[in-house]
matplotlib code that plots the C-alpha trace (Angstrom):
import matplotlib.pyplot as plt

x = [8.1, 5.9, 7.5, 10.6, 9.1, 7.1, 10.6, 12.5, 9.5, 10.2, 14.0, 14.0, 10.9, 12.4, 11.5, 12.8, 10.4, 7.8, 8.4, 9.1, 5.3, 3.5, 5.2, 4.9, 1.4, -0.2, -1.3, -4.7, -3.5, -0.7, -0.5, -3.5, -1.4, 1.2, -1.0, -2.4, 0.3, 1.5, -1.7, -1.8, 2.6, 1.2, -0.8, 2.0, 4.4, 1.9, 1.4, 4.9, 5.5, 3.1, 5.3, 7.5, 9.0, 9.4, 13.4, 14.0, 17.7, 18.0, 18.4, 15.3, 13.0, 13.8, 12.9, 9.8, 8.6, 9.8, 7.9, 5.0, 4.0, 4.7, 2.9, -0.2, -0.9, -1.1, -3.4, -5.5, -5.9, -6.4, -9.8, -13.8, -14.2, -16.0, -13.4, -12.5, -12.4, -8.1, -8.5, -10.3, -7.8, -5.1, -6.8, -6.0, -2.5, -0.6, -1.4, -5.2, -4.5, -6.9, -6.3, -5.5, -9.0, -10.7, -9.5, -9.9, -8.8, -8.1, -6.2, -3.3, -2.5, -2.4, -0.5, 1.8, 1.6, 2.7, 6.0, 6.4, 5.5, 8.3, 10.6, 9.8, 10.0, 7.1, 5.9, 9.1, 8.4, 11.1, 12.0, 10.2, 13.8, 14.9, 11.4, 11.6, 14.6, 14.1, 10.5, 12.7, 15.7, 12.6, 11.0, 14.3, 14.6, 10.7, 11.0, 14.4, 13.1, 9.5, 12.2, 13.8, 10.6, 9.2, 12.1, 12.8, 9.4, 9.8, 12.1, 11.2, 13.5, 11.1, 9.9, 6.6, 3.5, 3.8, 0.2, -1.7, 1.4, 0.5, 1.9, 4.8, 3.9, 2.8, 5.8, 8.0, 5.7, 6.1, 9.7, 9.6, 7.6, 9.4, 12.4, 11.1, 10.7, 13.7, 15.8, 12.9, 13.7, 17.7, 18.6, 20.7, 19.1, 20.6, 21.9, 19.2, 20.2, 19.9, 17.3, 15.4, 17.3, 15.9, 16.6, 14.9, 18.4, 19.1, 16.0, 16.8, 18.5, 19.3, 20.9, 17.7, 15.1, 15.7, 15.0, 11.8, 11.1, 12.1, 10.6, 8.0, 6.2, 5.4, 3.3, 0.7, -2.5, -2.2, 0.1, -1.5, 1.3, -0.5, -1.0, 2.3, 1.6, -0.9, 1.1, 3.8, 1.7, -0.4, 3.3, 5.0, 1.9, 1.9, 5.5, 4.9, 2.1, 3.5, 6.8, 4.1, 2.0, 5.9, 6.7, 2.5, 2.8, 6.5, 4.7, 1.4, 4.0, 6.2, 2.7, 2.0, 5.4, 5.0, 8.2, 7.0, 10.7, 11.1, 7.0, 7.1, 10.5, 8.9, 5.6, 7.7, 9.0, 5.6, 4.9, 7.4, 6.7, 3.1, 4.1, 5.9, 3.1, 1.2, 3.4, 3.6, -0.6, 0.4, 1.6, -1.3, -3.6, -1.8, -0.6, -2.7, -6.2, -9.4, -10.0, -6.0, -7.7, -10.1, -8.3, -7.1, -9.4, -11.4, -8.8, -8.0, -11.0, -12.3, -9.4, -10.7, -8.2, -10.8, -8.7, -5.3, -4.7, -1.9, -4.5, -7.1, -4.2, -3.1, -6.9, -6.8, -3.9, -5.2, -7.7, -9.7, -12.1, -14.5, -18.3, -19.3, -16.3, -16.9, -19.9, -17.2, -13.6, -15.8, -17.2, -13.8, -12.1, -8.4, -9.3, -11.8, -9.1, -8.7, -11.7, -10.3, -9.2, -12.4, -11.7, -11.3, -6.8, -6.2, -5.9, -5.6, -3.6, -6.4, -7.1, -3.8, -3.2, -6.0, -4.5, -1.1, -1.2, -1.7, 0.9, 4.0, 6.7, 7.6, 3.7, 3.1, 5.9, 4.2, 0.9, 2.9, 4.0, 0.7, -1.5, 1.3, 0.8, -3.0, -2.9, -0.7, -2.5, -5.8, -4.3, -4.2, -7.5, -9.0, -6.7, -7.5, -11.0, -10.6, -9.2, -12.5, -14.6, -12.6, -11.6, -14.3, -18.1, -20.8, -22.3, -18.8, -19.5, -16.5, -15.9, -17.3, -20.5, -19.1, -20.3, -16.8, -15.9, -19.3, -18.0, -14.6, -16.2, -18.0, -14.4, -12.1, -13.1, -12.6, -9.1, -7.1, -8.3, -10.5, -10.3, -9.3, -6.4, -8.0, -7.8, -11.6, -12.7, -14.6, -14.4, -16.5, -19.9, -20.3, -22.1, -22.1, -23.3, -26.0, -24.6, -26.2, -24.0, -20.8, -19.1, -16.6, -15.0, -14.3, -13.5, -9.4, -9.8, -12.0, -11.1, -11.7, -8.5]
y = [-24.0, -22.7, -19.9, -21.2, -24.0, -21.3, -19.2, -22.4, -23.3, -20.1, -19.6, -23.5, -21.8, -22.9, -19.1, -21.0, -23.6, -21.2, -19.1, -21.8, -23.1, -20.0, -19.2, -22.6, -22.9, -19.3, -18.8, -19.4, -23.1, -23.3, -27.0, -26.1, -27.8, -25.4, -22.7, -24.0, -24.1, -20.7, -19.2, -21.2, -20.1, -16.3, -16.5, -18.3, -15.7, -13.4, -14.6, -14.3, -10.7, -9.6, -10.9, -8.5, -11.7, -14.0, -15.9, -14.2, -12.2, -9.5, -11.0, -13.6, -10.3, -8.8, -12.6, -13.1, -9.3, -10.1, -13.6, -12.1, -10.1, -12.9, -15.4, -13.1, -12.4, -16.0, -16.0, -14.1, -15.3, -18.7, -16.6, -17.6, -19.6, -19.3, -17.0, -19.0, -17.7, -17.7, -16.2, -13.3, -12.4, -12.7, -9.6, -7.2, -6.0, -6.4, -3.6, -3.0, -0.7, -1.2, -4.9, -5.4, -5.6, -8.8, -12.2, -12.9, -11.9, -8.3, -5.4, -5.3, -9.4, -9.7, -6.9, -8.0, -4.5, -4.6, -6.4, -3.1, -0.9, -2.6, -2.4, 1.4, 2.5, 4.2, 2.9, 4.1, 8.1, 8.4, 12.2, 12.8, 12.6, 9.2, 8.1, 9.9, 8.5, 4.6, 5.2, 6.2, 2.9, 0.4, 2.4, 1.8, -2.4, -2.6, -1.4, -3.6, -6.6, -5.8, -5.5, -8.2, -10.8, -9.3, -10.0, -13.9, -14.1, -13.0, -14.6, -18.0, -18.4, -17.1, -20.1, -18.6, -16.8, -17.7, -18.1, -16.3, -14.0, -10.5, -10.5, -9.3, -6.2, -5.3, -6.7, -4.1, -0.8, -2.1, -2.4, 0.4, 2.3, 1.1, 1.9, 5.4, 5.5, 3.5, 6.7, 9.2, 7.6, 8.1, 5.3, 2.4, -0.3, -2.4, -6.3, -9.3, -12.6, -15.0, -17.3, -17.0, -17.7, -20.4, -18.0, -14.8, -13.5, -12.7, -10.9, -8.5, -5.2, -3.1, -5.9, -7.4, -5.4, -6.2, -10.3, -8.5, -6.7, -9.8, -13.1, -12.0, -8.9, -10.3, -13.2, -13.9, -16.0, -16.9, -18.6, -15.8, -13.3, -10.9, -10.5, -10.1, -6.4, -5.7, -6.7, -4.9, -1.8, -2.2, -2.3, 1.0, 2.9, 2.4, 3.1, 6.8, 7.8, 7.3, 9.3, 11.8, 11.5, 11.9, 14.9, 16.5, 16.0, 17.9, 20.9, 20.9, 21.3, 23.6, 25.5, 25.7, 27.1, 30.1, 28.8, 29.0, 28.5, 24.1, 23.8, 24.6, 22.3, 19.4, 19.7, 20.5, 17.1, 15.7, 16.7, 15.3, 11.7, 12.4, 12.3, 9.0, 8.1, 9.0, 6.9, 4.0, 3.8, 4.1, 0.9, -1.3, 1.0, 0.8, -2.8, -5.3, -6.1, -6.5, -10.5, -10.7, -9.2, -10.6, -14.0, -13.6, -10.6, -13.0, -14.3, -11.4, -11.3, -8.6, -6.4, -3.6, -0.3, 1.6, -0.4, 1.4, 3.8, 5.3, 6.9, 8.3, 9.3, 11.2, 12.5, 13.5, 15.5, 17.1, 18.0, 16.9, 13.9, 14.0, 14.1, 11.7, 9.9, 8.9, 6.0, 4.3, 4.4, 3.6, 0.7, -0.8, -1.8, -0.7, 2.0, 3.5, 5.3, 8.3, 9.6, 10.7, 13.4, 15.0, 16.8, 21.1, 20.9, 19.4, 22.0, 20.3, 21.5, 23.2, 25.1, 25.9, 27.2, 29.4, 31.1, 32.1, 36.0, 36.3, 39.0, 37.3, 35.4, 33.1, 32.1, 32.1, 29.4, 27.0, 28.0, 26.7, 24.2, 23.1, 23.9, 21.5, 18.5, 18.9, 18.8, 15.7, 14.3, 14.5, 13.2, 10.5, 10.2, 10.6, 7.6, 5.4, 6.4, 5.2, 2.0, 0.7, 1.8, -0.7, -3.4, -4.0, -5.5, -3.4, -5.3, -5.1, -3.5, -1.5, -2.7, -1.2, -1.0, 1.9, 1.5, 0.6, 3.2, 5.7, 5.6, 7.3, 9.3, 10.9, 12.0, 12.8, 16.2, 17.1, 18.8, 21.6, 24.4, 25.5, 26.4, 29.1, 28.5, 29.8, 27.2, 25.2, 26.2, 23.5, 19.8, 20.1, 18.2, 14.7, 13.6, 9.4, 9.5, 6.2, 2.8, 2.8, 5.1, 2.6, 1.4, -1.4, 0.8, 4.1, 6.2, 6.2, 9.9, 9.5, 12.0, 9.0, 7.1]
z = [29.1, 26.4, 25.8, 24.9, 22.8, 20.6, 20.2, 18.7, 16.3, 14.3, 14.8, 12.8, 10.8, 6.9, 5.0, 2.0, 2.2, 2.2, -0.3, -2.8, -1.8, -1.8, -5.1, -6.7, -5.9, -5.6, -1.7, -2.1, -3.0, -0.3, 2.0, 4.8, 7.1, 6.1, 6.5, 9.5, 11.4, 10.6, 11.9, 15.1, 15.6, 14.9, 17.8, 20.0, 18.9, 19.7, 23.2, 23.9, 22.4, 25.0, 27.7, 29.7, 30.9, 27.9, 28.1, 24.3, 23.6, 21.6, 18.5, 19.4, 20.0, 16.2, 14.4, 16.6, 15.0, 12.0, 11.6, 13.5, 10.7, 7.7, 10.3, 11.1, 7.4, 6.6, 9.8, 8.8, 5.0, 6.4, 8.4, 6.9, 8.9, 12.6, 14.5, 18.3, 21.0, 20.3, 16.7, 18.8, 20.9, 18.3, 16.9, 19.7, 20.2, 23.6, 25.0, 24.4, 21.3, 18.3, 16.7, 13.3, 11.6, 9.9, 8.5, 5.2, 1.8, 2.6, 1.6, 4.1, 4.0, 0.6, -0.2, 3.3, 3.9, 7.5, 5.5, 3.4, 6.4, 8.3, 5.4, 5.1, 9.2, 8.7, 12.6, 14.5, 14.6, 12.2, 10.3, 7.2, 4.6, 6.5, 5.5, 1.8, 1.3, 2.3, 0.6, -3.1, -2.2, -2.0, -5.2, -6.8, -5.8, -6.4, -10.0, -10.3, -10.1, -11.9, -14.8, -14.4, -13.4, -16.9, -18.6, -17.5, -18.5, -21.9, -22.0, -20.7, -17.5, -15.0, -12.7, -11.2, -11.8, -15.6, -16.5, -18.8, -19.8, -21.6, -25.5, -26.4, -28.0, -23.4, -21.8, -24.4, -23.4, -20.1, -19.7, -21.6, -18.7, -15.8, -17.8, -17.2, -14.1, -12.6, -14.2, -12.8, -9.4, -9.9, -7.2, -7.9, -6.1, -3.2, -3.3, -2.4, -2.7, -5.5, -3.7, -0.7, 2.5, 4.9, 8.4, 9.0, 10.2, 6.3, 6.1, 9.7, 9.6, 6.3, 4.6, 4.4, 3.3, -0.3, 0.7, 2.6, -0.7, -3.2, -1.2, 1.6, 0.3, -3.4, -2.5, -4.9, -4.3, -8.0, -10.4, -13.3, -14.8, -13.7, -10.6, -10.0, -11.9, -9.5, -6.8, -7.8, -8.7, -4.9, -3.4, -5.9, -4.5, -1.3, -0.9, -3.1, -0.8, 2.6, 0.9, 0.1, 3.2, 5.1, 3.2, 3.8, 7.0, 7.7, 5.7, 7.9, 10.4, 9.0, 8.1, 11.8, 12.7, 10.7, 8.4, 4.4, 2.7, 4.2, 3.8, 0.2, -0.3, 1.8, -0.7, -3.5, -3.1, -2.2, -5.6, -7.3, -6.0, -7.1, -10.0, -9.8, -8.5, -11.4, -13.8, -12.0, -11.9, -15.9, -16.5, -15.4, -17.3, -20.6, -21.1, -18.8, -20.1, -18.8, -20.0, -17.7, -14.7, -14.2, -15.0, -11.6, -9.4, -7.9, -5.6, -4.4, -1.9, -0.2, -0.6, -1.3, -1.8, 0.5, 3.0, 2.7, 5.6, 3.9, 1.2, 4.0, 6.2, 3.2, 2.0, 5.5, 6.0, 2.4, 3.6, 6.2, 7.0, 4.1, 5.7, 3.2, 4.6, 8.1, 7.6, 5.3, 7.6, 10.7, 9.1, 8.8, 11.5, 10.2, 9.7, 12.1, 13.9, 11.4, 13.3, 15.5, 12.9, 13.6, 16.6, 16.1, 16.6, 13.7, 11.2, 7.3, 4.6, 2.9, 6.6, 6.5, 3.2, 3.7, 6.2, 4.3, 3.8, -0.4, -2.3, -0.1, -2.1, 0.4, 0.8, -3.0, -3.2, -0.9, -2.7, -6.0, -4.8, -3.3, -6.2, -8.4, -5.9, -5.8, -9.3, -9.9, -7.1, -8.6, -12.3, -10.1, -9.0, -12.2, -13.6, -10.6, -11.3, -15.0, -14.1, -11.9, -14.5, -17.1, -14.8, -11.8, -12.7, -12.6, -9.8, -7.6, -4.0, -1.9, 1.5, 4.1, 1.5, -1.1, -4.1, -5.8, -9.1, -7.9, -5.2, -6.2, -8.5, -5.8, -4.5, -7.1, -7.2, -4.0, -4.0, -2.4, -5.2, -7.6, -11.3, -10.5, -8.2, -5.1, -1.8, -1.5, 2.2, 2.5, 1.4, -2.1, -2.4, -3.1, -5.9, -7.0, -10.5, -10.5, -10.9, -14.6, -15.7, -15.5, -18.8, -19.6, -22.7, -23.7, -26.5, -26.4, -26.0, -22.7, -20.1, -17.9, -20.3]

ax = plt.figure().add_subplot(projection="3d")
ax.plot(x, y, z, "-o")
ax.set_aspect("equal")
plt.show()
């Protein structure tokens, strides 16, 4: 009987009212009663989905699974106090796998990353081609949506998130950069509903994916205009990382099978997406001030990118598990499973490239594509490090006890190739700079800018 009541409550849940409330105040100021009930409903939905005898048909199960992704974020964000026994039970997956990790403002619930992954289909054992196609569709939509938000804001027509809007010059440059990124993507964005739909059905299936991206994924904690920019960059970086990861994993499989031509094509596609990723990060770097970033940063909580599982997984498939990262990965519940790659059978791209014969034309194409990918990812890491030095207060600690920007500085030189273009046979030693080396501003032509 209780399960039937849960299904009915989920089916009757007013999605549009939730989105409107979150946008009107910022998620941190949601009505505590609304968030509390959503958190409780998450635990109820988990119980329903865990039971094989749940009286729900295919349609109801699809709704429940989507609702669970939305409700879990609010359950996590509502955390921070003493955890109850039922809360702890809600952190375990039905079949005993690793749970969704700690509660509070962390990377996954802050960015609604599970919802984003749902749109990309990353957990459905899809091919690299399918994932890349979905990623490019998502990129086209997200860039178009972001562009529309900035244009409405500049015209004074946007109804949410308008506090501390940047100068017209910054918005103008942002729009120019977004237009260039959209042209490079080369996809027409899919249409979405003009307003959020009240029922879950409008968010299901291929037609509902744009609605999920527009109304359920991008929900800032505050009403600060630039938090929207920050979240857009997070989402676009997640999408590009998944596309690069899918192609890298496929390339590793082709190399293991001795199929060098398709491996080269996969790495070339990954390098193309890596160029897009760099341009996306530049939008933030060139158009967001430190003051505007600090205006919303406190409300992001412990949402460190060290918890970004897609990026950590990509690094491992490229270079293997760096010995100096073992402690940090093991200290983050969401990412501790990545230590399973510490086994003799797993061979990252670094090891597979080292086995390629020199002088073979087909192998040369693989190496050339890998060098391009390596260079573009290194450029992105260098830019990311510069952002950390520029925007983060020097006393900030990363999740897992890492030292923020100095932690990033220790790893950004770990690459596939050395300066002579030869494959690094092993991880580059980590040398973290002292905290005293932090700076808040630097000359325009600094290599970290």
